[in-house]
VEXFI-664709 format. One record per residue (C-alpha): y, x, z; residue in one letter. Coordinates in steps of 0.25 Angstrom, whole numbers, always signed. Each point is the difference from the previous one (the first is absolute). Example, Ala and Ser with C-alpha at 12.3 -4.5 7.8 and 13.67 -1.06 7.14 Angstrom:
<v -18 u +49 w +31 res a> $
<v +14 u +6 w -2 res s> $
***
This chain:
<v +87 u -21 w -29 res m> $
<v +9 u -5 w +11 res s> $
<v +12 u +7 w -7 res r> $
<v -3 u -4 w -14 res l> $
<v -3 u -15 w +3 res t> $
<v +13 u -2 w +9 res g> $
<v -8 u +0 w +13 res g> $
<v -9 u -12 w -5 res y> $
<v -13 u +8 w +3 res f> $
<v +2 u +8 w +13 res g> $
<v -9 u +5 w +11 res v> $
<v -4 u -13 w +5 res n> $
<v -5 u -5 w -13 res e> $
<v -7 u +13 w -2 res a> $
<v -7 u -1 w +13 res l> $
<v -4 u -15 w -3 res f> $
<v -6 u +4 w -13 res s> $
<v -8 u +11 w +6 res s> $
<v -5 u -9 w +11 res a> $
<v -4 u -11 w -9 res l> $
<v -8 u +9 w -9 res a> $
<v -7 u +7 w +12 res a> $
<v -3 u -14 w +6 res l> $
<v -6 u -6 w -13 res v> $
<v -7 u +12 w -5 res f> $
<v -6 u +5 w +13 res s> $
<v -6 u -14 w +3 res i> $
<v -4 u -6 w -14 res f> $
<v +0 u +12 w -10 res a> $
<v -13 u +6 w -6 res a> $
<v +5 u +14 w -2 res q> $
<v -1 u +7 w +13 res p> $
<v +9 u +12 w -3 res l> $
<v +10 u -5 w -9 res t> $
<v +14 u +2 w +5 res l> $
<v +10 u -11 w -2 res v> $
<v +15 u +1 w +2 res g> $
<v +14 u +1 w -7 res i> $
<v +0 u +10 w -12 res t> $
<v +11 u +7 w -7 res g> $
<v -3 u -9 w -13 res l> $
<v +3 u -13 w +7 res i> $
<v +13 u +6 w +6 res s> $
<v +4 u +4 w -14 res l> $
<v -4 u -14 w -5 res f> $
<v +8 u -7 w +10 res n> $
<v +13 u +7 w -2 res y> $
<v -1 u +0 w -15 res t> $
<v +0 u -15 w +1 res i> $
<v +12 u +1 w +9 res y> $
<v +7 u +8 w -10 res d> $
<v -3 u -11 w -11 res i> $
<v +4 u -11 w +9 res m> $
<v +14 u +7 w +3 res k> $
<v +3 u -2 w -15 res e> $
<v -3 u -15 w +1 res h> $
<v +0 u -7 w +14 res n> $
<v -3 u +9 w +12 res l> $
<v +0 u -13 w +9 res a> $
<v -14 u -4 w -6 res i> $
<v -7 u +13 w +2 res y> $
<v -8 u -4 w +12 res p> $
<v -5 u -12 w -8 res q> $
<v -3 u +8 w -12 res v> $
<v -8 u +10 w +8 res i> $
<v -8 u -12 w +6 res a> $
<v -3 u -6 w -13 res w> $
<v -4 u +14 w -6 res t> $
<v -10 u +1 w +12 res s> $
<v -5 u -14 w -2 res i> $
<v -3 u +3 w -15 res w> $
<v -6 u +13 w +4 res a> $
<v -9 u -7 w +10 res a> $
<v -5 u -10 w -10 res i> $
<v -3 u +11 w -10 res a> $
<v -8 u +8 w +11 res h> $
<v -8 u -13 w +3 res w> $
<v -3 u -2 w -15 res v> $
<v -4 u +15 w -2 res v> $
<v -9 u -1 w +13 res s> $
<v -7 u -13 w -4 res f> $
<v -3 u +6 w -14 res g> $
<v -6 u +13 w +5 res n> $
<v +10 u +8 w -8 res l> $
<v +0 u +11 w +10 res c> $
<v -14 u +4 w -7 res d> $
<v +9 u +7 w -10 res y> $
<v +4 u +10 w +10 res m> $
<v -14 u +7 w -2 res r> $
<v +7 u +7 w -13 res f> $
<v +10 u +7 w +9 res v> $
<v -3 u +15 w +2 res t> $
<v +4 u +10 w +11 res d> $
<v +10 u +5 w -10 res y> $
<v +7 u -14 w -1 res s> $
<v +0 u -1 w +15 res s> $
<v +6 u +14 w +2 res n> $
<v +10 u -2 w -11 res a> $
<v +5 u -13 w +6 res f> $
<v +0 u +6 w +14 res g> $
<v +8 u +12 w -5 res m> $
<v +10 u -11 w -6 res y> $
<v +2 u -7 w +13 res v> $
<v +2 u +14 w +7 res g> $
<v +11 u +3 w -10 res i> $
<v +7 u -13 w +3 res i> $
<v +0 u +3 w +15 res y> $
<v +6 u +14 w -3 res v> $
<v +10 u -6 w -9 res e> $
<v +4 u -11 w +9 res k> $
<v +1 u +10 w +12 res g> $
<v +10 u +9 w -8 res v> $
<v +7 u -12 w -4 res q> $
<v +2 u -4 w +15 res e> $
<v +5 u +14 w +3 res l> $
<v +10 u +0 w -12 res v> $
<v +5 u -14 w +5 res s> $
<v +4 u +7 w +13 res i> $
<v +9 u +10 w -7 res f> $
<v +6 u -12 w -7 res v> $
<v +2 u -10 w +11 res d> $
<v +2 u +10 w +12 res g> $
<v +6 u +14 w +3 res t> $
<v -4 u +13 w -6 res l> $
<v -6 u +4 w +14 res a> $
<v -9 u -12 w +1 res q> $
<v -5 u +3 w -14 res g> $
<v -3 u +15 w +3 res y> $
<v -7 u -3 w +13 res l> $
<v -8 u -11 w -6 res s> $
<v -5 u +9 w -11 res v> $
<v -4 u +11 w +11 res v> $
<v -7 u -10 w +8 res i> $
<v -8 u -5 w -12 res a> $
<v -4 u +14 w -5 res i> $
<v -4 u +4 w +14 res c> $
<v -8 u -13 w +2 res f> $
<v -8 u +3 w -13 res m> $
<v -3 u +14 w +4 res l> $
<v -4 u -4 w +14 res t> $
<v -10 u -10 w -6 res v> $
<v -6 u +9 w -10 res y> $
<v -1 u +11 w +10 res g> $
<v -7 u -8 w +11 res l> $
<v -10 u -5 w -11 res e> $
<v -2 u +14 w -4 res f> $
<v -3 u +4 w +14 res v> $
<v -13 u -9 w -1 res g> $
<v -6 u +9 w -10 res s> $
<v +3 u +13 w +8 res t> $
<v -7 u +6 w +12 res t> $
<v +12 u -1 w +9 res l> $
<v -1 u -7 w +13 res f> $
<v -13 u -7 w +5 res k> $
<v -7 u -10 w -10 res p> $
<v +5 u -12 w +7 res w> $
<v +14 u +5 w +0 res m> $
<v +0 u +3 w -15 res r> $
<v -6 u -14 w -2 res s> $
<v +11 u -7 w +8 res i> $
<v +11 u +8 w -7 res l> $
<v -5 u -3 w -14 res a> $
<v -4 u -15 w +2 res d> $
<v +14 u -3 w +7 res y> $
<v +9 u +9 w -8 res a> $
<v +9 u -12 w -5 res y> $
<v +2 u -6 w +14 res p> $
<v +2 u +13 w +6 res i> $
<v +11 u +4 w -11 res g> $
<v +6 u -14 w +1 res t> $
<v +2 u +1 w +15 res l> $
<v +5 u +14 w +1 res f> $
<v +10 u -1 w -11 res w> $
<v +5 u -14 w +4 res t> $
<v +2 u +6 w +14 res g> $
<v +7 u +12 w -6 res f> $
<v +10 u -8 w -7 res s> $
<v +4 u -6 w +14 res h> $
<v +3 u +14 w +7 res i> $
<v +13 u +0 w +7 res p> $
<v +11 u +8 w -6 res g> $
<v +4 u +2 w -14 res r> $
<v -13 u -6 w -6 res i> $
<v +3 u -13 w +8 res k> $
<v +14 u +0 w -3 res r> $
<v -3 u +0 w -15 res t> $
<v -4 u -15 w +2 res e> $
<v -11 u +0 w -11 res l> $
<v -2 u -14 w -6 res p> $
<v -12 u -8 w +8 res r> $
<v -9 u -10 w -5 res l> $
<v +6 u -14 w +3 res p> $
<v -7 u -7 w +11 res v> $
<v +2 u -15 w +3 res t> $
<v -5 u -9 w +11 res r> $
<v -15 u -1 w +1 res a> $
<v -8 u -12 w -6 res f> $
<v +12 u -4 w -9 res y> $
<v +3 u +3 w -14 res p> $
<v +9 u +11 w -3 res t> $
<v +11 u -9 w -7 res v> $
<v +4 u -13 w +6 res d> $
<v -10 u -9 w -6 res r> $
<v -13 u -8 w +4 res s> $
<v -14 u +6 w -2 res w> $
<v -3 u -11 w -10 res l> $
<v +6 u +2 w -13 res v> $
<v +5 u -13 w -6 res d> $
<v -7 u +3 w -14 res f> $
<v -1 u -15 w -3 res w> $
<v +16 u +0 w -3 res t> $
<v -1 u +10 w -11 res l> $
<v +4 u -6 w -14 res e> $
<v -12 u -2 w -10 res v> $
<v +5 u +11 w -10 res k> $
<v +0 u +10 w +11 res w> $
<v -14 u -4 w +4 res v> $
<v -6 u +3 w -13 res f> $
<v +9 u +13 w -1 res v> $
<v -8 u +4 w +12 res s> $
<v -13 u -2 w -7 res l> $
<v -1 u +13 w -9 res p> $
<v +5 u +8 w +12 res m> $
<v -12 u -6 w +8 res g> $
<v -10 u +3 w -10 res i> $
<v +6 u +15 w -1 res l> $
<v -1 u +1 w +15 res l> $
<v -15 u -5 w -1 res m> $
<v -3 u +11 w -10 res l> $
<v +6 u +10 w +9 res l> $
<v -8 u -4 w +12 res f> $
<v -13 u -2 w -9 res y> $
<v +0 u +15 w -3 res y> $
<v +7 u +5 w +13 res d> $
<v -9 u -8 w +10 res h> $
<v -13 u +1 w -8 res n> $
<v +1 u +15 w -1 res v> $
<v +2 u +1 w +15 res s> $
<v -12 u -8 w +2 res s> $
<v -8 u +9 w -10 res i> $
<v +5 u +12 w +7 res t> $
<v -5 u -6 w +14 res a> $
<v -13 u -2 w -6 res q> $
<v -2 u +14 w -5 res a> $
<v -13 u +8 w +2 res k> $
<v +4 u +8 w +11 res q> $
<v +2 u -13 w +9 res y> $
<v -14 u -4 w +2 res p> $
<v +3 u -15 w +3 res l> $
<v -10 u -10 w +4 res k> $
<v +9 u -12 w -3 res k> $
<v +0 u -4 w -15 res p> $
<v +12 u +0 w -9 res a> $
<v +8 u -13 w -1 res g> $
<v +11 u +3 w -11 res f> $
<v +1 u -15 w -4 res h> $
<v +1 u -5 w +14 res w> $
<v +10 u +10 w +4 res d> $
<v +9 u -3 w -12 res f> $
<v +0 u -15 w +4 res f> $
<v +4 u +4 w +14 res l> $
<v +11 u +9 w -6 res l> $
<v +5 u -13 w -8 res g> $
<v +1 u -7 w +14 res c> $
<v +8 u +11 w +6 res t> $
<v +9 u +0 w -12 res s> $
<v +2 u -15 w +1 res f> $
<v +3 u +0 w +15 res i> $
<v +9 u +12 w -2 res g> $
<v +8 u -7 w -11 res g> $
<v +3 u -12 w +8 res i> $
<v +4 u +7 w +13 res v> $
<v +8 u +11 w -8 res g> $
<v -7 u +13 w +3 res i> $
<v -4 u +11 w -9 res p> $
<v -14 u -2 w -6 res l> $
<v -11 u +9 w +6 res p> $
<v -11 u +6 w -9 res n> $
<v -10 u +12 w -1 res g> $
<v +6 u +14 w +3 res l> $
<v -5 u +10 w -10 res v> $
<v +5 u +13 w +4 res p> $
<v -2 u -2 w +15 res q> $
<v -14 u -4 w -1 res v> $
<v -4 u +14 w -5 res r> $
<v +9 u +7 w +11 res e> $
<v -5 u -9 w +11 res t> $
<v -15 u -1 w -1 res f> $
<v -9 u +5 w +5 res p> $
<v +8 u +7 w +12 res p> $
<v -8 u +7 w +10 res t> $
<v +4 u -9 w +11 res n> $
<v -3 u -14 w -7 res i> $
<v -14 u -5 w -3 res r> $
<v -1 u -14 w -5 res p> $
<v -11 u -9 w +6 res a> $
<v -6 u -3 w -13 res n> $
<v -2 u +14 w -5 res m> $
<v -14 u +5 w +1 res t> $
<v -3 u +11 w +10 res a> $
<v -6 u +13 w -6 res r> $
<v -5 u +9 w +11 res r> $
<v -3 u +14 w -4 res p> $
<v -14 u +6 w +2 res f> $
<v -3 u +10 w +11 res t> $
<v -6 u +13 w -3 res p> $
<v -13 u -4 w +6 res t> $
<v +0 u -13 w -9 res q> $
<v +3 u +8 w -12 res l> $
<v -12 u +10 w +3 res q> $
<v -9 u -11 w +3 res t> $
<v +4 u -8 w -13 res t> $
<v -2 u +12 w -9 res k> $
<v -13 u +6 w +7 res t> $
<v -9 u -12 w +6 res p> $
<v -9 u +4 w +12 res s> $
<v -14 u +3 w -2 res s> $
<v -3 u -13 w +8 res s> $
<v +6 u -8 w -11 res c> $
<v -6 u +7 w -12 res t> $
<v -4 u -10 w -10 res p> $
<v -15 u -2 w -1 res t> $
<v -7 u +1 w -13 res t> $
<v -13 u -8 w -3 res p> $
<v -12 u +8 w -3 res t> $
<v -4 u -2 w -14 res a> $
<v -15 u -4 w -2 res p> $
<v -8 u +11 w -7 res k> $
<v -3 u -6 w -13 res s> $
<v -1 u +5 w -14 res t> $
<v +10 u -10 w -5 res a> $
<v +15 u +3 w +0 res k> $
<v +5 u -6 w +13 res s> $
<v +14 u -5 w +1 res p> $
<v +11 u +9 w +6 res r> $
<v +0 u -2 w +15 res p> $
<v +13 u -7 w +6 res s> $
<v +7 u +4 w +13 res a> $
<v +1 u -9 w +12 res s> $
<v +9 u +1 w +12 res w> $
<v -4 u -13 w +6 res s> $
<v -13 u +5 w +8 res n> $
<v +5 u +13 w +6 res a> $
<v +15 u -4 w +2 res c> $
<v +4 u -15 w -1 res p> $
<v +14 u -3 w -5 res t> $
<v +3 u -6 w +14 res s> $
<v -4 u +13 w +7 res s> $
<v +7 u +10 w -10 res w> $
<v +11 u +3 w +9 res r> $
<v -9 u +3 w +12 res s> $
<v -9 u +9 w -9 res c> $
<v +12 u +8 w -5 res s> $
<v +6 u +2 w +14 res s> $
<v -14 u +4 w +5 res a> $
<v +2 u +13 w -8 res q> $
***
């Protein structure tokens, strides 16, 4: 995104956006497991508008992005106030998986596009070395995740390797590209990093969106609505995935409230000129539930011990239900009912079971 937007969105803007989403949603959100951050779709959206503005007036690109975000924020609030997130109940797992596959294909396509750009803008050696590192990184991540399903090493070691496959692969192959000698002399292109706490380009954090011409303000309206529709599906599918049955959460769902918060982050992100964060579809299924993370609002399910299972299946004789003696009568008596209350009260059932 940095290369395709002329450096307008860089590392600082990406970190600012991630921090904004993490702060807002961790404190105010209702969905406890929804991951929020910058997705490939918003990156595609940003540099598509950049390509459009290059044909008209590239100088007003920040203001157009700001007004697109403002219109998107207003549309978010209208949808949340109208409880329109209720229609997401018609979304099935097939739709969620298909959308996740679409996003994954975009990531792969953009990764290949970055590798091709190195051949175009750099040398042949830089291009080939980048391809080798990319392929080895992919194989490393898949290999470490595969180790988690094998019997190699200790269980805790397999868990660490599988859960932290991406950080391990990133750290190793980043360090590999800095090995002294022929690899370092290749001078691979690096991610441009500017001074901390400042925008990547020479501008202020507040975008002067009020100076944009009125015609461009309304040109941004359909793009803002389109962005809202993208977030409507992307973020709500992430929320639905986080509320799946395998995550027994105590905290109830809050789709409308979270979509309102997403509108707030979109508004703030637009006027300060950062990529807009939203729910992450593919990463949700990959990240939760890892073995080393257990959210506080996930109910604990302790397995029964063999003794508890035995006592549950075969109660002891001291806890045998008493059957009232039917009076001897020629009339047909009603069927006797079992009662546990006299021999083994509910409060003492645990002590009766352990007595066996």
